[in-house]
Backbone as CSV, one residue per row, in Angstrom:
resi,resn,N_x,N_y,N_z,CA_x,CA_y,CA_z,C_x,C_y,C_z
1,MET,99.209,-3.640,21.864,98.470,-4.682,21.155,96.974,-4.357,21.078
2,ARG,96.410,-3.904,22.233,94.973,-3.600,22.239,94.675,-2.379,21.384
3,ASP,95.592,-1.401,21.394,95.391,-0.234,20.528,95.372,-0.656,19.070
4,SER,96.257,-1.554,18.695,96.299,-2.055,17.323,95.015,-2.786,16.980
5,PHE,94.523,-3.594,17.928,93.281,-4.337,17.696,92.121,-3.382,17.441
6,HIS,91.972,-2.394,18.314,90.825,-1.486,18.181,90.952,-0.607,16.934
7,SER,92.154,-0.309,16.530,92.358,0.425,15.284,91.891,-0.402,14.084
8,GLU,92.237,-1.685,14.095,91.815,-2.557,12.992,90.318,-2.811,13.039
9,LEU,89.765,-2.875,14.248,88.324,-3.054,14.387,87.582,-1.840,13.837
10,GLU,88.109,-0.656,14.087,87.525,0.559,13.536,87.611,0.556,12.015
11,SER,88.725,0.081,11.484,88.873,-0.043,10.036,87.842,-0.993,9.468
12,LEU,87.581,-2.083,10.177,86.581,-3.057,9.724,85.191,-2.431,9.711
13,ARG,84.891,-1.625,10.725,83.599,-0.923,10.765,83.456,0.005,9.563
14,GLU,84.525,0.716,9.253,84.499,1.629,8.113,84.317,0.874,6.799
15,GLN,84.963,-0.283,6.671,84.797,-1.098,5.474,83.343,-1.542,5.310
16,LEU,82.734,-1.952,6.424,81.349,-2.416,6.373,80.388,-1.292,6.009
17,SER,80.595,-0.116,6.603,79.694,1.000,6.310,79.835,1.439,4.857
18,ALA,81.073,1.447,4.342,81.282,1.802,2.936,80.650,0.765,2.015
19,MET,80.755,-0.488,2.383,80.149,-1.567,1.602,78.625,-1.427,1.573
20,CYS,78.046,-1.088,2.718,76.589,-0.897,2.782,76.167,0.308,1.949
21,ALA,76.974,1.362,1.970,76.678,2.536,1.148,76.698,2.172,-0.334
22,GLN,77.618,1.287,-0.731,77.645,0.812,-2.116,76.354,0.063,-2.441
23,ALA,75.896,-0.759,-1.512,74.692,-1.551,-1.752,73.456,-0.669,-1.899
24,VAL,73.355,0.370,-1.072,72.171,1.233,-1.161,72.211,2.080,-2.428
25,GLU,73.408,2.496,-2.850,73.517,3.226,-4.110,73.135,2.318,-5.279
26,ALA,73.543,1.046,-5.199,73.159,0.083,-6.234,71.651,-0.090,-6.268
27,LEU,71.026,-0.134,-5.094,69.569,-0.288,-5.041,68.869,0.893,-5.693
28,ARG,69.325,2.099,-5.368,68.682,3.281,-5.939,68.876,3.331,-7.461
29,SER,70.066,3.001,-7.911,70.325,2.991,-9.358,69.487,1.917,-10.045
30,ALA,69.389,0.752,-9.410,68.578,-0.325,-9.979,67.115,0.091,-10.070
31,GLY,66.628,0.793,-9.038,65.246,1.259,-9.066,64.998,2.230,-10.207
32,ARG,65.958,3.130,-10.438,65.807,4.059,-11.570,65.823,3.303,-12.893
33,ALA,66.692,2.309,-12.990,66.771,1.517,-14.221,65.447,0.813,-14.495
34,VAL,64.826,0.305,-13.441,63.545,-0.388,-13.594,62.446,0.573,-14.034
35,LEU,62.314,1.681,-13.337,61.198,2.590,-13.594,61.361,3.377,-14.891
36,GLU,62.618,3.565,-15.326,62.874,4.316,-16.551,63.244,3.420,-17.727
37,ALA,63.200,2.103,-17.501,63.596,1.132,-18.531,64.957,1.503,-19.123
38,ASP,65.896,1.785,-18.231,67.231,2.244,-18.634,68.183,1.051,-18.687
39,HIS,68.390,0.536,-19.888,69.196,-0.661,-20.060,70.657,-0.427,-19.676
40,GLU,71.217,0.710,-20.062,72.625,0.981,-19.766,72.875,1.093,-18.262
41,LEU,71.973,1.760,-17.565,72.118,1.878,-16.116,72.008,0.509,-15.460
42,ALA,71.073,-0.303,-15.933,70.930,-1.654,-15.393,72.208,-2.457,-15.575
43,GLU,72.806,-2.341,-16.737,74.065,-3.048,-16.999,75.164,-2.602,-16.042
44,ARG,75.215,-1.303,-15.769,76.251,-0.793,-14.859,76.060,-1.318,-13.443
45,VAL,74.804,-1.394,-13.005,74.539,-1.910,-11.658,74.944,-3.376,-11.554
46,VAL,74.590,-4.152,-12.554,74.942,-5.577,-12.547,76.462,-5.749,-12.529
47,ALA,77.155,-4.972,-13.353,78.619,-5.078,-13.414,79.268,-4.641,-12.105
48,ALA,78.710,-3.615,-11.465,79.308,-3.072,-10.244,79.142,-3.995,-9.039
49,ASP,78.286,-5.000,-9.162,78.106,-5.924,-8.041,79.416,-6.617,-7.686
50,ARG,80.294,-6.749,-8.654,81.595,-7.361,-8.402,82.385,-6.563,-7.354
51,GLU,82.215,-5.242,-7.354,82.923,-4.408,-6.387,82.459,-4.709,-4.961
52,ILE,81.166,-4.968,-4.799,80.637,-5.298,-3.472,81.138,-6.667,-3.037
53,ASP,81.221,-7.601,-3.982,81.783,-8.922,-3.665,83.217,-8.788,-3.160
54,LEU,84.003,-7.957,-3.833,85.394,-7.760,-3.426,85.480,-7.077,-2.061
55,ALA,84.561,-6.151,-1.798,84.534,-5.481,-0.492,84.249,-6.492,0.612
56,ARG,83.330,-7.429,0.330,83.059,-8.493,1.318,84.319,-9.313,1.575
57,ASP,85.046,-9.640,0.523,86.277,-10.419,0.685,87.296,-9.672,1.544
58,ARG,87.394,-8.356,1.343,88.339,-7.574,2.147,87.926,-7.554,3.617
59,CYS,86.619,-7.463,3.872,86.140,-7.510,5.253,86.476,-8.856,5.891
60,ASP,86.282,-9.929,5.141,86.604,-11.264,5.659,88.098,-11.381,5.987
61,GLU,88.926,-10.833,5.109,90.376,-10.893,5.338,90.762,-10.139,6.605
62,THR,90.166,-8.965,6.793,90.454,-8.188,8.000,90.010,-8.944,9.246
63,ALA,88.826,-9.524,9.192,88.303,-10.269,10.337,89.188,-11.478,10.651
64,GLN,89.610,-12.196,9.627,90.466,-13.367,9.839,91.808,-12.962,10.441
65,ARG,92.329,-11.827,10.010,93.596,-11.354,10.561,93.445,-11.009,12.041
66,LEU,92.325,-10.395,12.383,92.083,-10.059,13.785,91.974,-11.319,14.639
67,LEU,91.281,-12.312,14.130,91.114,-13.551,14.878,92.439,-14.285,15.045
68,ALA,93.246,-14.263,13.989,94.494,-15.026,14.003,95.591,-14.364,14.818
69,LEU,95.645,-13.036,14.798,96.793,-12.336,15.375,96.506,-11.627,16.689
70,GLN,95.240,-11.328,16.956,94.946,-10.491,18.115,94.350,-11.245,19.300
71,ALA,93.908,-12.488,19.092,93.319,-13.295,20.167,92.299,-12.492,20.978
72,PRO,91.222,-12.019,20.330,90.260,-11.159,21.030,89.557,-11.869,22.183
73,VAL,89.271,-11.116,23.243,88.497,-11.626,24.368,87.026,-11.698,23.959
74,ALA,86.186,-12.211,24.856,84.810,-12.555,24.483,84.042,-11.406,23.831
75,SER,84.071,-10.230,24.455,83.283,-9.118,23.916,83.814,-8.669,22.553
76,ASP,85.143,-8.645,22.413,85.729,-8.254,21.135,85.528,-9.333,20.079
77,LEU,85.572,-10.584,20.516,85.316,-11.682,19.585,83.911,-11.570,19.014
78,ARG,82.965,-11.163,19.859,81.588,-10.975,19.406,81.526,-9.926,18.307
79,LEU,82.303,-8.871,18.429,82.321,-7.819,17.410,82.875,-8.335,16.090
80,VAL,83.928,-9.140,16.146,84.537,-9.643,14.920,83.600,-10.624,14.213
81,ILE,83.005,-11.540,14.980,82.079,-12.510,14.382,80.860,-11.795,13.804
82,THR,80.404,-10.754,14.489,79.289,-9.953,13.968,79.659,-9.321,12.638
83,ALA,80.877,-8.827,12.533,81.315,-8.188,11.292,81.305,-9.171,10.130
84,VAL,81.731,-10.410,10.383,81.716,-11.433,9.328,80.292,-11.698,8.869
85,HIS,79.371,-11.829,9.823,77.961,-12.046,9.486,77.411,-10.872,8.685
86,CYS,77.710,-9.664,9.144,77.188,-8.474,8.470,77.730,-8.351,7.046
87,ALA,78.995,-8.664,6.856,79.581,-8.580,5.514,78.855,-9.506,4.549
88,ASP,78.530,-10.713,5.007,77.801,-11.651,4.149,76.411,-11.119,3.801
89,LYS,75.729,-10.561,4.788,74.376,-10.058,4.557,74.385,-8.840,3.635
90,ILE,75.354,-7.953,3.815,75.429,-6.764,2.963,75.788,-7.159,1.534
91,GLU,76.670,-8.150,1.390,76.979,-8.650,0.044,75.719,-9.178,-0.624
92,ARG,74.860,-9.825,0.153,73.590,-10.321,-0.379,72.686,-9.154,-0.777
93,MET,72.715,-8.067,-0.020,71.947,-6.884,-0.401,72.399,-6.375,-1.766
94,GLY,73.719,-6.393,-1.999,74.233,-6.001,-3.307,73.748,-6.924,-4.402
95,ASP,73.729,-8.237,-4.114,73.209,-9.203,-5.093,71.756,-8.898,-5.445
96,LEU,70.966,-8.588,-4.432,69.548,-8.325,-4.661,69.343,-7.052,-5.484
97,ALA,70.164,-6.036,-5.237,70.102,-4.826,-6.062,70.422,-5.163,-7.513
98,ALA,71.420,-6.035,-7.715,71.765,-6.454,-9.077,70.626,-7.238,-9.707
99,HIS,69.936,-8.056,-8.924,68.782,-8.800,-9.455,67.678,-7.842,-9.901
100,ILE,67.471,-6.773,-9.117,66.466,-5.772,-9.496,66.850,-5.133,-10.826
101,ALA,68.125,-4.766,-10.944,68.590,-4.184,-12.205,68.435,-5.167,-13.355
102,ASP,68.635,-6.428,-13.059,68.552,-7.451,-14.103,67.136,-7.569,-14.658
103,THR,66.128,-7.304,-13.818,64.757,-7.351,-14.329,64.537,-6.261,-15.369
104,ALA,65.160,-5.098,-15.154,65.068,-4.015,-16.143,65.799,-4.400,-17.416
105,ARG,66.954,-5.002,-17.259,67.765,-5.397,-18.420,67.047,-6.431,-19.271
106,LEU,66.428,-7.406,-18.626,65.759,-8.481,-19.359,64.457,-8.024,-20.010
107,ALA,63.783,-7.047,-19.383,62.511,-6.566,-19.933,62.698,-5.546,-21.052
108,HIS,63.875,-4.938,-21.129,64.127,-3.880,-22.112,63.759,-4.333,-23.526
109,PRO,63.091,-3.467,-24.325,62.847,-2.031,-24.096,61.567,-1.723,-23.316
110,ALA,60.824,-2.756,-22.932,59.601,-2.522,-22.169,59.957,-2.179,-20.721
111,CYS,59.015,-1.573,-20.035,59.167,-1.303,-18.604,58.464,-2.409,-17.841
112,VAL,59.147,-3.009,-16.888,58.585,-4.143,-16.168,57.435,-3.729,-15.250
113,VAL,57.357,-2.438,-14.902,56.334,-1.959,-13.966,55.227,-1.226,-14.728
114,PRO,53.985,-1.733,-14.706,52.867,-0.998,-15.318,52.707,0.380,-14.679
115,ALA,52.254,1.331,-15.467,52.147,2.713,-14.987,51.323,2.819,-13.702
116,GLU,50.282,2.023,-13.595,49.395,2.121,-12.434,50.063,1.662,-11.124
117,LEU,51.177,0.948,-11.250,51.869,0.451,-10.059,53.185,1.182,-9.794
118,THR,53.477,2.190,-10.596,54.732,2.920,-10.434,54.869,3.528,-9.038
119,GLY,53.800,4.108,-8.533,53.849,4.743,-7.222,54.191,3.762,-6.112
120,ALA,53.544,2.591,-6.133,53.785,1.593,-5.087,55.203,1.041,-5.165
121,VAL,55.700,0.770,-6.370,57.060,0.243,-6.519,58.081,1.311,-6.114
122,THR,57.813,2.560,-6.462,58.700,3.645,-6.049,58.772,3.740,-4.529
123,GLU,57.615,3.660,-3.873,57.593,3.715,-2.411,58.342,2.532,-1.812
124,LEU,58.170,1.358,-2.389,58.875,0.173,-1.903,60.388,0.390,-1.937
125,GLY,60.863,0.915,-3.057,62.292,1.183,-3.183,62.775,2.262,-2.231
126,THR,61.971,3.286,-2.048,62.349,4.391,-1.159,62.477,3.927,0.286
127,VAL,61.519,3.131,0.741,61.557,2.647,2.123,62.739,1.699,2.329
128,ALA,62.953,0.786,1.385,64.068,-0.167,1.508,65.411,0.566,1.511
129,ALA,65.557,1.560,0.637,66.806,2.328,0.592,67.006,3.120,1.880
130,GLY,65.925,3.667,2.427,66.023,4.398,3.686,66.481,3.508,4.828
131,MET,66.046,2.250,4.820,66.495,1.299,5.834,68.005,1.085,5.718
132,ALA,68.481,0.962,4.489,69.924,0.757,4.287,70.716,2.001,4.670
133,ASP,70.163,3.177,4.409,70.825,4.419,4.849,70.999,4.422,6.367
134,ARG,69.959,4.019,7.068,70.027,3.960,8.529,71.066,2.931,8.965
135,LEU,71.155,1.852,8.222,72.130,0.811,8.533,73.561,1.329,8.385
136,VAL,73.795,2.150,7.377,75.123,2.756,7.215,75.487,3.539,8.482
137,GLU,74.545,4.294,9.016,74.785,5.070,10.232,75.093,4.156,11.418
138,LEU,74.347,3.055,11.535,74.552,2.135,12.649,75.891,1.413,12.548
139,LEU,76.330,1.160,11.332,77.626,0.514,11.154,78.761,1.458,11.522
140,ARG,78.571,2.737,11.242,79.605,3.721,11.586,79.646,3.969,13.087
141,GLU,78.476,4.047,13.709,78.402,4.318,15.142,77.405,3.340,15.769
142,PRO,77.860,2.125,16.066,76.953,1.104,16.613,76.300,1.562,17.913
143,ARG,75.007,1.309,18.000,74.279,1.585,19.239,73.074,0.657,19.277
144,SER,72.630,0.308,20.455,71.482,-0.582,20.582,70.207,0.149,20.168
145,GLY,69.215,-0.610,19.759,67.926,-0.048,19.374,67.713,0.029,17.888
146,GLY,68.780,-0.137,17.107,68.629,-0.057,15.663,67.782,-1.174,15.097
147,TYR,67.889,-2.351,15.701,67.101,-3.484,15.206,65.611,-3.221,15.330
148,ALA,65.174,-2.734,16.490,63.751,-2.462,16.690,63.246,-1.437,15.674
149,GLN,64.043,-0.431,15.408,63.659,0.615,14.459,63.516,0.047,13.046
150,LEU,64.520,-0.693,12.599,64.460,-1.227,11.239,63.421,-2.327,11.110
151,ASN,63.236,-3.100,12.179,62.222,-4.152,12.132,60.830,-3.558,11.994
152,GLU,60.609,-2.425,12.647,59.313,-1.748,12.529,59.119,-1.210,11.109
153,THR,60.161,-0.593,10.551,60.073,-0.077,9.179,59.851,-1.203,8.182
154,ASP,60.411,-2.367,8.482,60.251,-3.510,7.595,58.783,-3.931,7.466
155,GLN,57.980,-3.600,8.459,56.559,-3.917,8.363,55.909,-3.142,7.213
156,THR,56.394,-1.931,6.983,55.890,-1.136,5.857,56.266,-1.800,4.536
157,VAL,57.519,-2.269,4.451,57.962,-2.976,3.244,57.086,-4.203,3.012
158,ASP,56.838,-4.968,4.067,56.019,-6.173,3.932,54.605,-5.835,3.474
159,ALA,54.065,-4.730,3.988,52.704,-4.341,3.607,52.630,-3.937,2.140
160,ILE,53.608,-3.185,1.661,53.628,-2.790,0.249,53.827,-4.015,-0.628
161,HIS,54.708,-4.900,-0.215,54.943,-6.137,-0.957,53.648,-6.943,-1.067
162,ALA,52.935,-7.084,0.045,51.677,-7.844,0.035,50.642,-7.185,-0.861
163,GLU,50.576,-5.856,-0.798,49.625,-5.135,-1.648,49.921,-5.372,-3.132
164,LEU,51.193,-5.289,-3.486,51.564,-5.498,-4.885,51.312,-6.935,-5.319
165,MET,51.593,-7.893,-4.458,51.335,-9.286,-4.812,49.844,-9.546,-4.993
166,ASN,49.024,-8.888,-4.184,47.576,-9.020,-4.365,47.145,-8.487,-5.724
167,ARG,47.734,-7.369,-6.129,47.406,-6.796,-7.436,47.861,-7.715,-8.570
168,ILE,49.066,-8.267,-8.416,49.637,-9.111,-9.467,48.849,-10.402,-9.643
169,THR,48.386,-10.971,-8.546,47.703,-12.267,-8.606,46.189,-12.159,-8.729
170,ASP,45.687,-10.944,-8.754,44.240,-10.758,-8.897,43.786,-11.191,-10.301
171,THR,42.571,-11.688,-10.371,42.047,-12.151,-11.663,41.883,-11.018,-12.674
172,SER,41.899,-9.791,-12.204,41.763,-8.648,-13.113,43.095,-8.231,-13.741
173,TRP,44.200,-8.909,-13.386,45.512,-8.574,-13.942,45.468,-8.645,-15.462
174,ALA,45.853,-7.562,-16.114,45.650,-7.460,-17.566,46.938,-7.508,-18.378
175,TYR,48.071,-7.827,-17.732,49.350,-7.691,-18.437,50.039,-9.016,-18.760
176,GLY,49.349,-10.108,-18.507,49.887,-11.409,-18.879,50.757,-12.046,-17.807
177,ILE,50.970,-13.349,-17.972,51.727,-14.117,-16.989,53.211,-13.730,-16.956
178,PRO,53.874,-13.562,-18.111,55.297,-13.173,-18.049,55.523,-11.873,-17.283
179,SER,54.643,-10.891,-17.504,54.759,-9.619,-16.790,54.535,-9.812,-15.297
180,ALA,53.537,-10.622,-14.946,53.249,-10.881,-13.533,54.432,-11.566,-12.857
181,THR,55.038,-12.509,-13.563,56.182,-13.233,-13.002,57.365,-12.293,-12.752
182,SER,57.664,-11.451,-13.742,58.786,-10.514,-13.604,58.554,-9.534,-12.465
183,LEU,57.334,-9.025,-12.370,57.028,-8.048,-11.325,57.034,-8.694,-9.944
184,ALA,56.537,-9.928,-9.856,56.548,-10.639,-8.574,57.985,-10.842,-8.087
185,LEU,58.881,-11.195,-9.001,60.284,-11.350,-8.630,60.882,-10.013,-8.199
186,LEU,60.551,-8.970,-8.931,61.082,-7.638,-8.628,60.735,-7.227,-7.206
187,VAL,59.461,-7.316,-6.845,59.053,-6.851,-5.517,59.585,-7.787,-4.428
188,ARG,59.761,-9.058,-4.771,60.369,-9.988,-3.820,61.823,-9.613,-3.557
189,PHE,62.553,-9.173,-4.563,63.946,-8.751,-4.366,64.016,-7.558,-3.418
190,TYR,63.098,-6.616,-3.576,63.060,-5.471,-2.663,62.769,-5.940,-1.233
191,GLU,61.800,-6.840,-1.105,61.413,-7.314,0.219,62.564,-8.047,0.897
192,ARG,63.312,-8.841,0.135,64.453,-9.558,0.690,65.605,-8.610,1.032
193,PHE,65.795,-7.564,0.234,66.814,-6.551,0.553,66.539,-5.972,1.937
194,ALA,65.289,-5.614,2.178,64.928,-5.053,3.486,65.141,-6.071,4.599
195,ASP,64.825,-7.328,4.344,65.032,-8.373,5.349,66.506,-8.505,5.726
196,GLN,67.380,-8.415,4.725,68.817,-8.508,5.012,69.278,-7.338,5.875
197,ALA,68.732,-6.160,5.608,69.077,-4.990,6.425,68.664,-5.203,7.876
198,VAL,67.488,-5.779,8.084,67.026,-6.068,9.439,67.950,-7.075,10.119
199,SER,68.384,-8.081,9.365,69.281,-9.096,9.915,70.601,-8.483,10.375
200,VAL,71.124,-7.551,9.590,72.363,-6.866,9.987,72.130,-6.053,11.263
201,ALA,71.035,-5.317,11.308,70.736,-4.505,12.492,70.585,-5.374,13.741
202,LYS,70.002,-6.549,13.571,69.842,-7.468,14.703,71.200,-7.892,15.252
203,ARG,72.132,-8.195,14.359,73.472,-8.598,14.787,74.233,-7.438,15.424
204,LEU,74.012,-6.234,14.919,74.673,-5.075,15.516,74.165,-4.838,16.936
205,ASP,72.875,-5.043,17.153,72.338,-4.948,18.503,72.994,-5.991,19.415
206,PHE,73.151,-7.194,18.892,73.793,-8.261,19.659,75.225,-7.893,20.021
207,ALA,75.932,-7.290,19.061,77.319,-6.882,19.322,77.376,-5.844,20.446
208,CYS,76.377,-4.975,20.499,76.361,-3.923,21.520,75.951,-4.435,22.897
209,THR,74.990,-5.374,22.924,74.371,-5.769,24.194,74.742,-7.182,24.657
210,GLY,75.177,-8.026,23.736,75.423,-9.429,24.090,74.155,-10.243,24.172
211,ILE,73.026,-9.646,23.808,71.730,-10.343,23.847,71.168,-10.397,22.437
212,MET,70.839,-11.608,21.967,70.252,-11.762,20.638,68.739,-11.613,20.729
213,ALA,68.199,-10.639,19.999,66.757,-10.421,20.010,66.029,-11.643,19.452
214,ALA,64.822,-11.878,19.961,64.035,-13.022,19.507,63.556,-12.793,18.076
């Protein structure tokens, strides 16, 4: 019985890591769609979000089966509940990637990012995607300390987000209110994507240690 439980738990870990890999690929594709004003790519990212939703549903089904049939003890129960939380957060990461792609789709044929801000938006996307890459590794091989690492990296995301918001809201902004609104939403989606990654890492630390970080 315990061998069966741990086999299914390993399967659940693999489902979560694959789901996170889908989310980070969606983020990178959405970023390219935004910076290149690629309407077709944006459409594909938005459509593919359904696959991440279905992956979340499969994770939930696996978790429910484990709870119903395996009667996990406290430490194992913590792992299953963590997986349910992580699946929801990763699904949200996929939603946010789709929202980023949607900004490209709605702005087409124009590019939502002014040329002077391309570097900062590119860096924002690169750092957020790197956080998700690290999360894929932690989901495959859980170990404590991942939360502290991603939380520290998230400070970089927050700093870039703040810098861009300062530029957008400055009185010297020359691209109009609609452009400012679209760009503000775009960078907020990136910032929230990174926050969700941190939330997953925090829960993974809890699963490993039994202690929830403050």
